[in-house]
N, CA and C atoms as an extended XYZ file, in Angstrom:
546
Properties=species:S:1:pos:R:3:atomname:S:1:resname:S:1:resid:I:1 pbc="F F F"
N         0.854       -1.204        0.034 N   MET     1
C         0.057        0.060        0.005 CA  MET     1
C         0.969        1.282        0.047 C   MET     1
N         0.621        2.173       -0.860 N   SER     2
C         1.562        3.331       -1.042 CA  SER     2
C         0.968        4.582       -0.176 C   SER     2
N        -0.284        4.654       -0.103 N   THR     3
C        -0.871        5.744        0.809 CA  THR     3
C        -0.813        5.394        2.198 C   THR     3
N        -0.309        6.328        2.877 N   GLN     4
C        -0.179        6.263        4.309 CA  GLN     4
C        -1.232        7.068        4.985 C   GLN     4
N        -2.066        6.428        5.885 N   PHE     5
C        -3.095        7.127        6.633 CA  PHE     5
C        -2.640        7.226        8.009 C   PHE     5
N        -2.632        8.616        8.481 N   THR     6
C        -2.261        9.046        9.798 CA  THR     6
C        -3.520        9.101       10.693 C   THR     6
N        -3.327        8.503       11.862 N   ILE     7
C        -4.535        8.591       12.742 CA  ILE     7
C        -4.558        9.896       13.329 C   ILE     7
N        -5.705       10.526       13.124 N   PRO     8
C        -5.810       11.979       13.656 CA  PRO     8
C        -5.894       11.986       15.129 C   PRO     8
N        -5.286       13.071       15.746 N   THR     9
C        -5.455       13.202       17.226 CA  THR     9
C        -6.627       13.984       17.575 C   THR     9
N        -6.971       14.189       18.851 N   ARG    10
C        -8.128       14.945       19.167 CA  ARG    10
C        -8.006       16.422       18.612 C   ARG    10
N        -6.763       17.008       18.751 N   ASP    11
C        -6.531       18.372       18.352 CA  ASP    11
C        -6.724       18.514       16.776 C   ASP    11
N        -6.645       17.434       16.084 N   GLU    12
C        -6.741       17.578       14.584 CA  GLU    12
C        -8.133       17.440       14.048 C   GLU    12
N        -9.091       17.183       14.847 N   VAL    13
C       -10.415       16.936       14.328 CA  VAL    13
C       -11.348       17.984       14.832 C   VAL    13
N       -12.541       18.119       14.050 N   ASN    14
C       -13.590       19.225       14.381 CA  ASN    14
C       -14.115       18.994       15.750 C   ASN    14
N       -14.908       19.968       16.179 N   ALA    15
C       -15.487       20.010       17.537 CA  ALA    15
C       -16.319       18.831       17.849 C   ALA    15
N       -17.206       18.421       16.818 N   LEU    16
C       -17.997       17.281       17.008 CA  LEU    16
C       -17.193       16.031       17.275 C   LEU    16
N       -16.229       15.851       16.528 N   ASN    17
C       -15.412       14.682       16.643 CA  ASN    17
C       -14.662       14.717       17.987 C   ASN    17
N       -14.167       15.877       18.420 N   GLN    18
C       -13.579       16.084       19.761 CA  GLN    18
C       -14.519       15.535       20.818 C   GLN    18
N       -15.884       15.932       20.648 N   GLN    19
C       -16.679       15.418       21.665 CA  GLN    19
C       -16.800       13.831       21.680 C   GLN    19
N       -16.894       13.284       20.376 N   MET    20
C       -16.861       11.804       20.199 CA  MET    20
C       -15.574       11.087       20.844 C   MET    20
N       -14.529       11.800       20.668 N   PHE    21
C       -13.157       11.203       21.111 CA  PHE    21
C       -13.352       11.279       22.757 C   PHE    21
N       -13.785       12.241       23.310 N   ASP    22
C       -13.922       12.397       24.720 CA  ASP    22
C       -14.861       11.404       25.235 C   ASP    22
N       -15.934       11.154       24.586 N   GLY    23
C       -16.878       10.015       25.046 CA  GLY    23
C       -16.256        8.700       24.927 C   GLY    23
N       -15.478        8.466       23.835 N   LEU    24
C       -14.852        7.121       23.737 CA  LEU    24
C       -13.708        7.031       24.753 C   LEU    24
N       -12.986        8.069       25.051 N   GLN    25
C       -11.897        8.035       26.031 CA  GLN    25
C       -12.577        7.747       27.409 C   GLN    25
N       -13.621        8.297       27.737 N   LYS    26
C       -14.345        8.147       28.919 CA  LYS    26
C       -14.750        6.669       29.031 C   LYS    26
N       -15.540        6.322       28.100 N   GLY    27
C       -16.166        4.918       28.014 CA  GLY    27
C       -15.160        3.743       27.859 C   GLY    27
N       -14.200        3.893       26.967 N   LEU    28
C       -13.284        2.828       26.648 CA  LEU    28
C       -11.950        2.930       27.288 C   LEU    28
N       -11.581        4.125       27.743 N   GLY    29
C       -10.200        4.386       28.260 CA  GLY    29
C        -9.336        4.834       27.211 C   GLY    29
N        -9.657        4.742       25.959 N   PHE    30
C        -8.824        5.188       24.814 CA  PHE    30
C        -9.653        5.354       23.609 C   PHE    30
N        -9.137        5.940       22.558 N   VAL    31
C        -9.898        6.067       21.331 CA  VAL    31
C        -9.200        5.052       20.307 C   VAL    31
N        -9.983        4.053       19.936 N   PRO    32
C        -9.555        3.108       19.051 CA  PRO    32
C        -9.067        3.759       17.745 C   PRO    32
N        -8.050        3.271       17.079 N   ASN    33
C        -7.515        3.897       15.899 CA  ASN    33
C        -8.651        3.776       14.743 C   ASN    33
N        -9.412        2.728       14.708 N   LEU    34
C       -10.484        2.612       13.661 CA  LEU    34
C       -11.388        3.726       13.917 C   LEU    34
N       -11.919        4.062       15.114 N   TYR    35
C       -12.749        5.175       15.333 CA  TYR    35
C       -12.211        6.565       14.994 C   TYR    35
N       -10.948        6.689       15.529 N   ALA    36
C       -10.245        7.915       15.121 CA  ALA    36
C       -10.082        8.173       13.666 C   ALA    36
N        -9.890        7.047       12.885 N   THR    37
C        -9.862        7.188       11.433 CA  THR    37
C       -11.245        7.621       10.722 C   THR    37
N       -12.336        7.150       11.241 N   PHE    38
C       -13.596        7.749       10.895 CA  PHE    38
C       -13.662        9.228       11.096 C   PHE    38
N       -12.913        9.775       12.031 N   ALA    39
C       -12.892       11.258       12.263 CA  ALA    39
C       -12.100       12.068       11.217 C   ALA    39
N       -11.480       11.348       10.298 N   LEU    40
C       -11.033       12.130        9.082 CA  LEU    40
C       -12.078       12.815        8.405 C   LEU    40
N       -13.336       12.261        8.522 N   SER    41
C       -14.634       12.932        7.977 CA  SER    41
C       -15.269       13.806        9.153 C   SER    41
N       -15.788       14.778        8.869 N   ASN    42
C       -16.453       15.643        9.889 CA  ASN    42
C       -17.597       15.067       10.612 C   ASN    42
N       -18.256       14.098        9.876 N   THR    43
C       -19.521       13.514       10.276 CA  THR    43
C       -19.502       12.043       10.410 C   THR    43
N       -18.606       11.281        9.807 N   ALA    44
C       -18.684        9.804        9.692 CA  ALA    44
C       -18.582        9.158       10.986 C   ALA    44
N       -17.756        9.577       12.008 N   LEU    45
C       -17.659        9.093       13.197 CA  LEU    45
C       -18.943        9.003       14.118 C   LEU    45
N       -19.549       10.268       14.106 N   ALA    46
C       -20.946       10.344       14.768 CA  ALA    46
C       -21.931        9.380       14.148 C   ALA    46
N       -21.865        9.357       12.821 N   ASP    47
C       -22.889        8.379       12.082 CA  ASP    47
C       -22.626        6.981       12.356 C   ASP    47
N       -21.358        6.678       12.266 N   TYR    48
C       -20.955        5.273       12.671 CA  TYR    48
C       -21.407        4.834       14.133 C   TYR    48
N       -21.062        5.611       15.055 N   LEU    49
C       -21.341        5.366       16.426 CA  LEU    49
C       -22.887        5.203       16.601 C   LEU    49
N       -23.576        6.144       15.865 N   ALA    50
C       -25.176        5.997       15.970 CA  ALA    50
C       -25.577        4.689       15.462 C   ALA    50
N       -24.988        4.237       14.399 N   LEU    51
C       -25.386        2.861       13.714 CA  LEU    51
C       -25.023        1.885       14.800 C   LEU    51
N       -23.832        1.816       15.293 N   GLN    52
C       -23.341        0.748       16.145 CA  GLN    52
C       -24.134        0.766       17.451 C   GLN    52
N       -24.538        1.926       17.982 N   ASN    53
C       -25.274        1.945       19.279 CA  ASN    53
C       -26.713        2.080       19.143 C   ASN    53
N       -27.278        1.767       17.906 N   ARG    54
C       -28.824        1.905       17.816 CA  ARG    54
C       -29.402        0.742       18.599 C   ARG    54
N       -30.700        0.888       18.883 N   LYS    55
C       -31.477       -0.136       19.548 CA  LYS    55
C       -31.591       -1.240       18.650 C   LYS    55
N       -31.680       -2.503       19.109 N   SER    56
C       -31.704       -3.680       18.373 CA  SER    56
C       -32.489       -4.700       19.076 C   SER    56
N       -33.046       -5.692       18.284 N   SER    57
C       -33.699       -6.847       18.815 CA  SER    57
C       -32.692       -7.974       19.116 C   SER    57
N       -31.488       -7.726       18.805 N   LEU    58
C       -30.429       -8.715       19.159 CA  LEU    58
C       -29.841       -8.531       20.310 C   LEU    58
N       -29.371       -9.724       20.931 N   ARG    59
C       -28.509       -9.672       22.208 CA  ARG    59
C       -27.012       -9.344       21.848 C   ARG    59
N       -26.278       -8.837       22.838 N   ALA    60
C       -24.944       -8.466       22.615 CA  ALA    60
C       -24.145       -9.785       22.062 C   ALA    60
N       -24.361      -10.920       22.576 N   LYS    61
C       -23.602      -12.141       22.066 CA  LYS    61
C       -24.019      -12.388       20.557 C   LYS    61
N       -25.299      -12.193       20.211 N   GLU    62
C       -25.633      -12.401       18.857 CA  GLU    62
C       -24.888      -11.431       17.953 C   GLU    62
N       -24.875      -10.128       18.358 N   ARG    63
C       -24.140       -9.178       17.493 CA  ARG    63
C       -22.678       -9.456       17.427 C   ARG    63
N       -22.038      -10.006       18.440 N   GLU    64
C       -20.644      -10.436       18.400 CA  GLU    64
C       -20.504      -11.646       17.459 C   GLU    64
N       -21.410      -12.556       17.380 N   VAL    65
C       -21.278      -13.614       16.403 CA  VAL    65
C       -21.291      -13.047       15.000 C   VAL    65
N       -22.101      -12.187       14.775 N   ILE    66
C       -22.064      -11.446       13.330 CA  ILE    66
C       -20.805      -10.818       13.133 C   ILE    66
N       -20.382      -10.028       14.016 N   ASN    67
C       -19.105       -9.216       13.972 CA  ASN    67
C       -17.920      -10.115       13.584 C   ASN    67
N       -17.878      -11.183       14.363 N   LEU    68
C       -16.740      -12.130       14.180 CA  LEU    68
C       -16.808      -12.866       12.818 C   LEU    68
N       -17.962      -13.273       12.414 N   VAL    69
C       -18.130      -13.979       11.107 CA  VAL    69
C       -17.823      -13.110        9.832 C   VAL    69
N       -18.594      -11.805        9.991 N   VAL    70
C       -18.295      -11.000        8.856 CA  VAL    70
C       -16.724      -10.617        8.765 C   VAL    70
N       -16.208      -10.260        9.906 N   SER    71
C       -14.863       -9.827        9.814 CA  SER    71
C       -13.811      -10.966        9.429 C   SER    71
N       -14.165      -12.313        9.676 N   GLN    72
C       -13.422      -13.392        9.189 CA  GLN    72
C       -13.582      -13.525        7.651 C   GLN    72
N       -14.769      -13.522        7.186 N   VAL    73
C       -15.026      -13.564        5.674 CA  VAL    73
C       -14.313      -12.490        5.037 C   VAL    73
N       -14.318      -11.349        5.510 N   ASN    74
C       -13.627      -10.133        4.950 CA  ASN    74
C       -12.194      -10.090        5.319 C   ASN    74
N       -11.633      -10.975        6.139 N   SER    75
C       -10.170      -10.979        6.526 CA  SER    75
C        -9.803       -9.704        7.050 C   SER    75
N       -10.615       -9.192        8.030 N   CYS    76
C       -10.248       -7.955        8.625 CA  CYS    76
C        -9.617       -8.137       10.012 C   CYS    76
N        -8.286       -8.094       10.016 N   GLU    77
C        -7.483       -8.505       11.208 CA  GLU    77
C        -7.790       -7.420       12.402 C   GLU    77
N        -8.083       -6.185       11.979 N   TYR    78
C        -8.387       -5.245       13.026 CA  TYR    78
C        -9.688       -5.577       13.777 C   TYR    78
N       -10.796       -5.786       12.935 N   CYS    79
C       -12.018       -6.174       13.627 CA  CYS    79
C       -12.061       -7.457       14.295 C   CYS    79
N       -11.309       -8.441       13.727 N   LEU    80
C       -11.149       -9.735       14.483 CA  LEU    80
C       -10.523       -9.636       15.832 C   LEU    80
N        -9.515       -8.733       15.865 N   SER    81
C        -8.827       -8.392       17.013 CA  SER    81
C        -9.716       -7.823       18.031 C   SER    81
N       -10.361       -6.652       17.630 N   ALA    82
C       -11.224       -5.963       18.483 CA  ALA    82
C       -12.464       -6.809       19.024 C   ALA    82
N       -13.144       -7.616       18.079 N   HIS    83
C       -14.219       -8.357       18.446 CA  HIS    83
C       -13.918       -9.700       19.281 C   HIS    83
N       -12.669      -10.076       19.164 N   THR    84
C       -12.156      -11.270       20.007 CA  THR    84
C       -12.180      -10.772       21.483 C   THR    84
N       -11.619       -9.439       21.730 N   VAL    85
C       -11.708       -8.908       23.085 CA  VAL    85
C       -13.212       -8.696       23.373 C   VAL    85
N       -14.044       -8.145       22.616 N   ILE    86
C       -15.363       -7.908       23.100 CA  ILE    86
C       -16.146       -9.279       23.183 C   ILE    86
N       -15.858      -10.213       22.276 N   GLY    87
C       -16.515      -11.519       22.472 CA  GLY    87
C       -16.176      -12.173       23.805 C   GLY    87
N       -14.991      -12.088       24.315 N   LYS    88
C       -14.655      -12.517       25.656 CA  LYS    88
C       -15.424      -11.745       26.684 C   LYS    88
N       -15.576      -10.418       26.609 N   MET    89
C       -16.205       -9.636       27.446 CA  MET    89
C       -17.659      -10.073       27.585 C   MET    89
N       -18.267      -10.683       26.349 N   ASN    90
C       -19.572      -11.129       26.429 CA  ASN    90
C       -19.753      -12.585       26.784 C   ASN    90
N       -18.657      -13.195       27.285 N   GLY    91
C       -18.793      -14.496       27.867 CA  GLY    91
C       -18.258      -15.609       26.881 C   GLY    91
N       -17.825      -15.347       25.704 N   PHE    92
C       -17.296      -16.448       24.799 CA  PHE    92
C       -15.871      -16.838       25.258 C   PHE    92
N       -15.573      -18.125       25.149 N   THR    93
C       -14.191      -18.601       25.381 CA  THR    93
C       -13.293      -18.381       24.117 C   THR    93
N       -12.082      -18.462       24.275 N   ASP    94
C       -11.181      -18.367       23.078 CA  ASP    94
C       -11.448      -19.469       22.020 C   ASP    94
N       -11.802      -20.656       22.504 N   GLU    95
C       -12.153      -21.683       21.617 CA  GLU    95
C       -13.411      -21.469       20.870 C   GLU    95
N       -14.425      -20.953       21.667 N   GLN    96
C       -15.720      -20.581       21.020 CA  GLN    96
C       -15.627      -19.494       19.932 C   GLN    96
N       -14.811      -18.567       20.324 N   ILE    97
C       -14.588      -17.442       19.206 CA  ILE    97
C       -13.976      -18.000       17.979 C   ILE    97
N       -13.067      -18.845       18.084 N   LEU    98
C       -12.411      -19.405       17.039 CA  LEU    98
C       -13.378      -20.146       16.167 C   LEU    98
N       -14.225      -20.971       16.837 N   GLU    99
C       -15.317      -21.677       16.148 CA  GLU    99
C       -16.288      -20.750       15.528 C   GLU    99
N       -16.727      -19.744       16.307 N   ILE   100
C       -17.694      -18.836       15.635 CA  ILE   100
C       -17.193      -18.233       14.373 C   ILE   100
N       -15.861      -17.936       14.246 N   ARG   101
C       -15.304      -17.331       13.128 CA  ARG   101
C       -15.306      -18.208       11.829 C   ARG   101
N       -15.533      -19.444       12.044 N   THR   102
C       -15.631      -20.422       10.901 CA  THR   102
C       -17.067      -20.517       10.405 C   THR   102
N       -18.030      -19.743       11.071 N   GLY   103
C       -19.488      -19.897       10.582 CA  GLY   103
C       -20.121      -20.954       11.023 C   GLY   103
N       -19.577      -21.783       11.890 N   GLU   104
C       -20.361      -22.943       12.394 CA  GLU   104
C       -20.201      -22.801       14.098 C   GLU   104
N       -21.269      -23.059       14.724 N   VAL   105
C       -21.221      -22.956       16.166 CA  VAL   105
C       -21.843      -24.304       16.719 C   VAL   105
N       -21.063      -25.220       17.321 N   SER   106
C       -21.368      -26.531       17.751 CA  SER   106
C       -22.099      -26.463       19.100 C   SER   106
N       -21.683      -25.387       19.843 N   PHE   107
C       -22.230      -25.276       21.234 CA  PHE   107
C       -23.550      -24.588       21.427 C   PHE   107
N       -24.184      -24.063       20.351 N   ASP   108
C       -25.439      -23.496       20.526 CA  ASP   108
C       -26.212      -23.493       19.104 C   ASP   108
N       -27.321      -24.253       19.051 N   ALA   109
C       -27.956      -24.343       17.791 CA  ALA   109
C       -28.484      -23.064       17.190 C   ALA   109
N       -28.982      -22.253       18.104 N   LYS   110
C       -29.630      -20.967       17.516 CA  LYS   110
C       -28.473      -20.048       16.904 C   LYS   110
N       -27.354      -19.830       17.837 N   LEU   111
C       -26.213      -19.234       17.189 CA  LEU   111
C       -25.594      -19.838       16.047 C   LEU   111
N       -25.638      -21.133       15.864 N   ASN   112
C       -25.171      -21.876       14.686 CA  ASN   112
C       -26.021      -21.374       13.500 C   ASN   112
N       -27.360      -21.170       13.542 N   ALA   113
C       -28.098      -20.862       12.544 CA  ALA   113
C       -27.708      -19.255       12.081 C   ALA   113
N       -27.517      -18.501       13.090 N   LEU   114
C       -27.101      -17.113       12.977 CA  LEU   114
C       -25.802      -16.997       12.315 C   LEU   114
N       -24.814      -17.765       12.625 N   ALA   115
C       -23.552      -17.789       12.067 CA  ALA   115
C       -23.442      -18.142       10.698 C   ALA   115
N       -24.285      -19.325       10.405 N   ALA   116
C       -24.314      -19.800        8.978 CA  ALA   116
C       -25.051      -18.722        8.128 C   ALA   116
N       -26.191      -18.171        8.555 N   PHE   117
C       -26.797      -17.119        7.775 CA  PHE   117
C       -25.879      -15.879        7.553 C   PHE   117
N       -25.103      -15.472        8.507 N   THR   118
C       -24.328      -14.355        8.356 CA  THR   118
C       -23.190      -14.639        7.321 C   THR   118
N       -22.484      -15.796        7.457 N   LYS   119
C       -21.542      -16.248        6.544 CA  LYS   119
C       -22.119      -16.291        5.112 C   LYS   119
N       -23.290      -16.793        4.890 N   ASP   120
C       -23.962      -17.009        3.640 CA  ASP   120
C       -24.055      -15.564        2.932 C   ASP   120
N       -24.786      -14.703        3.721 N   VAL   121
C       -25.030      -13.376        3.314 CA  VAL   121
C       -23.861      -12.674        3.038 C   VAL   121
N       -22.817      -12.705        3.796 N   THR   122
C       -21.615      -12.077        3.565 CA  THR   122
C       -20.810      -12.521        2.300 C   THR   122
N       -20.606      -13.841        2.146 N   LEU   123
C       -19.962      -14.436        1.050 CA  LEU   123
C       -20.683      -14.080       -0.219 C   LEU   123
N       -22.031      -14.222       -0.150 N   ASN   124
C       -22.739      -14.093       -1.462 CA  ASN   124
C       -23.240      -12.643       -1.663 C   ASN   124
N       -22.796      -11.768       -0.847 N   ARG   125
C       -23.198      -10.333       -0.991 CA  ARG   125
C       -24.732      -10.138       -1.086 C   ARG   125
N       -25.254      -10.814        0.047 N   GLY   126
C       -26.828      -10.680        0.031 CA  GLY   126
C       -27.684      -11.548       -0.921 C   GLY   126
N       -27.020      -12.177       -1.787 N   LYS   127
C       -27.886      -12.961       -2.726 CA  LYS   127
C       -27.719      -14.502       -2.343 C   LYS   127
N       -28.575      -14.897       -1.509 N   THR   128
C       -28.503      -16.230       -0.903 CA  THR   128
C       -29.574      -16.910       -1.588 C   THR   128
N       -29.383      -18.393       -1.520 N   ASP   129
C       -30.539      -19.256       -2.072 CA  ASP   129
C       -31.719      -19.415       -1.140 C   ASP   129
N       -31.643      -18.846       -0.073 N   GLY   130
C       -32.849      -18.847        0.862 CA  GLY   130
C       -32.781      -19.954        1.884 C   GLY   130
N       -31.865      -20.913        1.741 N   VAL   131
C       -31.812      -22.077        2.736 CA  VAL   131
C       -31.319      -21.503        4.107 C   VAL   131
N       -30.277      -20.691        4.147 N   SER   132
C       -29.883      -20.115        5.491 CA  SER   132
C       -30.843      -19.353        6.082 C   SER   132
N       -31.704      -18.633        5.226 N   THR   133
C       -32.720      -17.617        5.804 CA  THR   133
C       -33.833      -18.532        6.492 C   THR   133
N       -34.152      -19.640        5.819 N   ASP   134
C       -35.184      -20.613        6.313 CA  ASP   134
C       -34.740      -21.258        7.583 C   ASP   134
N       -33.490      -21.501        7.545 N   GLN   135
C       -32.812      -22.116        8.888 CA  GLN   135
C       -32.744      -21.209       10.037 C   GLN   135
N       -32.485      -19.960        9.664 N   LEU   136
C       -32.454      -18.782       10.588 CA  LEU   136
C       -33.884      -18.669       11.248 C   LEU   136
N       -34.833      -18.562       10.516 N   LEU   137
C       -36.239      -18.361       10.953 CA  LEU   137
C       -36.704      -19.745       11.772 C   LEU   137
N       -36.255      -20.795       11.224 N   ALA   138
C       -36.732      -22.126       11.903 CA  ALA   138
C       -36.011      -22.197       13.323 C   ALA   138
N       -34.812      -21.598       13.528 N   ALA   139
C       -34.178      -21.628       14.773 CA  ALA   139
C       -34.730      -20.603       15.750 C   ALA   139
N       -35.706      -19.889       15.345 N   GLY   140
C       -36.423      -19.020       16.260 CA  GLY   140
C       -36.135      -17.448       16.186 C   GLY   140
N       -35.365      -17.131       15.118 N   TYR   141
C       -35.231      -15.631       14.797 CA  TYR   141
C       -36.450      -15.279       14.115 C   TYR   141
N       -36.859      -13.905       14.275 N   THR   142
C       -37.908      -13.386       13.630 CA  THR   142
C       -37.669      -12.478       12.443 C   THR   142
N       -38.509      -11.981       11.732 N   ASN   143
C       -38.296      -11.097       10.587 CA  ASN   143
C       -37.666       -9.806       11.080 C   ASN   143
N       -37.987       -9.329       12.339 N   GLU   144
C       -37.388       -8.195       12.845 CA  GLU   144
C       -35.954       -8.488       13.164 C   GLU   144
N       -35.677       -9.674       13.753 N   ASN   145
C       -34.224      -10.025       13.977 CA  ASN   145
C       -33.495      -10.042       12.595 C   ASN   145
N       -34.046      -10.621       11.608 N   LEU   146
C       -33.364      -10.705       10.230 CA  LEU   146
C       -32.917       -9.309        9.844 C   LEU   146
N       -33.817       -8.393       10.037 N   ILE   147
C       -33.470       -6.919        9.551 CA  ILE   147
C       -32.349       -6.461       10.427 C   ILE   147
N       -32.489       -6.626       11.658 N   ASP   148
C       -31.376       -6.217       12.588 CA  ASP   148
C       -29.940       -6.844       12.340 C   ASP   148
N       -30.193       -8.192       11.933 N   ILE   149
C       -28.916       -8.929       11.544 CA  ILE   149
C       -28.335       -8.243       10.394 C   ILE   149
N       -29.062       -7.939        9.326 N   LEU   150
C       -28.547       -7.235        8.113 CA  LEU   150
C       -27.869       -5.992        8.390 C   LEU   150
N       -28.478       -5.197        9.432 N   VAL   151
C       -28.001       -3.966        9.713 CA  VAL   151
C       -26.494       -4.069       10.375 C   VAL   151
N       -26.329       -5.146       11.242 N   VAL   152
C       -25.048       -5.404       11.923 CA  VAL   152
C       -24.169       -5.850       10.766 C   VAL   152
N       -24.576       -6.621        9.868 N   ILE   153
C       -23.628       -7.104        8.817 CA  ILE   153
C       -23.201       -5.848        8.012 C   ILE   153
N       -23.996       -5.008        7.796 N   GLY   154
C       -23.674       -3.774        7.028 CA  GLY   154
C       -22.767       -2.837        7.793 C   GLY   154
N       -23.012       -2.827        9.028 N   ASP   155
C       -22.172       -2.012       10.058 CA  ASP   155
C       -20.707       -2.538        9.957 C   ASP   155
N       -20.611       -3.851       10.023 N   LYS   156
C       -19.300       -4.533       10.145 CA  LYS   156
C       -18.551       -4.399        8.725 C   LYS   156
N       -19.316       -4.389        7.684 N   ILE   157
C       -18.633       -4.368        6.397 CA  ILE   157
C       -18.045       -2.896        6.312 C   ILE   157
N       -18.705       -1.887        6.733 N   ILE   158
C       -18.219       -0.573        6.656 CA  ILE   158
C       -16.782       -0.579        7.371 C   ILE   158
N       -16.677       -1.076        8.585 N   SER   159
C       -15.518       -0.960        9.301 CA  SER   159
C       -14.464       -1.886        8.753 C   SER   159
N       -14.931       -3.099        8.274 N   ASN   160
C       -13.898       -3.998        7.570 CA  ASN   160
C       -13.280       -3.302        6.282 C   ASN   160
N       -14.119       -2.664        5.497 N   PHE   161
C       -13.561       -1.861        4.413 CA  PHE   161
C       -12.711       -0.736        4.863 C   PHE   161
N       -13.072        0.006        5.885 N   LEU   162
C       -12.135        1.134        6.263 CA  LEU   162
C       -10.831        0.662        6.719 C   LEU   162
N       -10.688       -0.385        7.361 N   PHE   163
C        -9.443       -1.057        7.792 CA  PHE   163
C        -8.737       -1.539        6.407 C   PHE   163
N        -9.492       -2.175        5.590 N   GLY   164
C        -8.777       -2.749        4.402 CA  GLY   164
C        -8.231       -1.699        3.522 C   GLY   164
N        -8.933       -0.498        3.422 N   VAL   165
C        -8.455        0.580        2.586 CA  VAL   165
C        -7.263        1.348        3.262 C   VAL   165
N        -7.347        1.451        4.597 N   THR   166
C        -6.383        2.372        5.405 CA  THR   166
C        -5.288        1.558        5.960 C   THR   166
N        -5.529        0.425        6.266 N   ASN   167
C        -4.436       -0.544        6.936 CA  ASN   167
C        -3.789        0.129        8.154 C   ASN   167
N        -4.629        0.726        8.860 N   ILE   168
C        -4.146        1.508       10.163 CA  ILE   168
C        -3.646        0.459       11.161 C   ILE   168
N        -2.780        0.943       12.076 N   PRO   169
C        -2.283        0.035       13.140 CA  PRO   169
C        -3.441       -0.518       14.003 C   PRO   169
N        -3.229       -1.781       14.276 N   ILE   170
C        -4.167       -2.406       15.144 CA  ILE   170
C        -3.771       -2.214       16.669 C   ILE   170
N        -4.744       -1.652       17.427 N   ASP   171
C        -4.497       -1.306       18.722 CA  ASP   171
C        -5.140       -2.273       19.758 C   ASP   171
N        -5.352       -3.465       19.459 N   PHE   172
C        -6.008       -4.442       20.296 CA  PHE   172
C        -5.067       -5.599       20.317 C   PHE   172
N        -5.070       -6.645       21.208 N   PRO   173
C        -4.259       -7.845       21.138 CA  PRO   173
C        -4.644       -8.462       19.825 C   PRO   173
N        -3.718       -8.979       19.090 N   LEU   174
C        -4.004       -9.655       17.689 CA  LEU   174
C        -4.826      -10.967       18.005 C   LEU   174
N        -5.837      -11.015       17.089 N   ALA   175
C        -6.688      -12.169       17.179 CA  ALA   175
C        -5.761      -13.530       16.705 C   ALA   175
N        -6.020      -14.687       17.374 N   ALA   176
C        -5.319      -15.887       16.887 CA  ALA   176
C        -5.670      -16.157       15.443 C   ALA   176
N        -4.851      -16.657       14.639 N   PRO   177
C        -5.292      -17.064       13.276 CA  PRO   177
C        -5.960      -18.305       13.259 C   PRO   177
N        -6.921      -18.525       12.266 N   LEU   178
C        -7.688      -19.721       12.205 CA  LEU   178
C        -6.867      -20.758       11.586 C   LEU   178
N        -7.056      -21.947       11.817 N   LYS   179
C        -6.231      -23.055       11.184 CA  LYS   179
C        -7.072      -23.624        9.984 C   LYS   179
N        -8.326      -23.273        9.948 N   VAL   180
C        -9.187      -23.609        8.883 CA  VAL   180
C        -9.679      -22.213        8.157 C   VAL   180
N        -9.609      -22.411        6.839 N   THR   181
C       -10.066      -21.199        6.119 CA  THR   181
C       -11.618      -21.220        6.017 C   THR   181
N       -12.094      -19.957        5.796 N   VAL   182
C       -13.481      -19.791        5.703 CA  VAL   182
C       -13.909      -19.681        4.247 C   VAL   182
């Protein structure tokens, strides 16, 4: 990659983004490089945080399954690293996180349907044959859940693409590599 992206500091961003940085610093103890990179735009960080923090019919664990699967399919090392940390905070073990990333979840049938659907949608760019959708709904997810799942997939694709284009430094412990390809 020839273009170098510099992570902006608080002093280098507009007043709205400075407020966002302050909130992240207070809530997380630091401003992750990915979020700071969104602040290269005057409005993208606030927009992205609003998308991430929107009300949802999904539980935190379900959102993490989606985040991990999409990030694995898109080979986003930054998001895999961040969501490995967040996945552990939500009660997943290291072994479960690695399994989730494959798109198969042997320890929970409902999460397995979610992971399979997420992998199918991401790999096929939304053009699935309907089997994974039927399995998702048969596992107990609703049409509302399905829409919320798609929103989380879109959210994660945005951040995966941002990292892919900028290749900014990863400021989380690196996620373990998968021994199996997705």
